[in-house]
C-alpha positions in Angstrom: 85.4 86.2 27.7 87.6 89.2 27.0 91.0 90.0 28.4 90.8 89.9 32.2 93.3 91.5 34.6 94.9 89.2 37.2 92.7 90.8 39.9 89.6 90.0 37.8 90.7 86.4 37.3 91.4 86.0 41.0 88.0 87.4 41.9 86.3 85.2 39.3 87.9 82.0 40.6 87.0 82.9 44.2 83.4 83.6 43.2 83.2 80.3 41.4 84.7 78.4 44.3 82.1 80.1 46.6 79.3 79.0 44.3 80.7 75.4 44.5 80.7 75.7 48.3 84.5 75.0 48.4 84.8 77.4 51.3 81.8 76.2 53.3 83.7 76.6 56.6 85.0 80.1 56.0 83.3 83.4 56.2 83.5 86.0 53.4 86.2 88.0 55.0 88.5 84.9 55.2 87.8 84.0 51.6 89.1 87.3 50.3 92.4 86.7 51.9 93.2 83.1 51.1 96.7 82.1 50.2 97.8 81.4 46.6 98.3 77.8 47.6 94.8 77.5 48.9 93.3 79.1 45.8 95.3 76.8 43.5 94.4 73.7 45.4 90.7 74.5 45.5 90.6 75.4 41.8 92.3 72.1 40.9 89.9 70.2 43.1 86.6 71.9 42.5 86.5 73.8 39.2 86.6 72.8 35.6 89.4 72.8 33.0 88.7 76.3 31.8 89.1 77.6 35.3 92.3 75.6 35.8 93.6 77.2 32.6 93.0 80.6 34.2 95.3 79.6 37.0 98.2 79.5 34.5 97.5 83.2 33.7 97.9 84.0 37.4 100.8 81.7 38.5 103.8 80.1 37.0 103.4 76.4 36.0 106.1 75.4 38.6 104.1 76.9 41.5 100.8 75.2 40.3 102.6 71.9 39.9 104.1 72.1 43.4 100.7 72.7 44.9 99.3 69.8 42.9 102.0 67.5 44.2 101.6 68.7 47.8 97.8 68.7 48.0 96.6 66.2 45.4 99.3 63.7 44.7 99.9 63.4 48.5 96.3 62.1 48.8 96.6 59.4 46.1 94.5 57.4 45.3 91.6 59.7 46.3 92.2 62.0 43.3 93.7 59.4 40.9 91.6 60.3 37.9 92.3 64.1 38.3 96.0 63.4 39.0 96.3 61.4 35.8 94.5 64.1 33.8 96.5 67.0 35.3 99.9 65.2 35.0 99.3 64.6 31.3 97.4 67.7 30.3 99.1 70.4 32.2 102.5 69.1 33.4 103.7 67.2 30.3 104.2 64.0 32.2 104.4 61.3 29.5 103.7 58.3 31.7 101.2 59.6 34.4 100.6 56.2 36.1 104.4 55.6 36.5 105.0 59.2 37.7 102.1 58.9 40.3 103.3 55.5 41.5 106.9 56.7 41.8 105.9 59.9 43.6 103.7 58.0 46.0 106.5 55.4 46.8 109.1 58.2 47.3 106.7 60.0 49.7 105.9 56.8 51.5 109.6 56.1 52.0 110.3 59.6 53.3 107.5 59.2 55.9 108.8 55.8 57.0 112.4 57.2 57.3 111.1 59.9 59.7 109.5 57.5 62.1 
């Protein structure tokens, strides 16, 4: 694959998500106007590593990591395998299991404190 513009990368990722039926409940007009957070979350959940790497050409690592925490870590243990992979591979977290456990405990405590 040659050098792609940000717009081409964006379209490519949306097309791949469409093929994977990630947007089964949306019509095509809605898909064209999805938020950055929705695009990032769906690529992390539904596409492969090469596509995730394309996200880093579109968005800063900090933004991708925040979406990962909000959308995937928040649903632990459902995505535990992916969370371990992403934490180690993309976010330079040396002890993924400890990080995930601590994040989950911190989130749980914040929910309990609000009740």
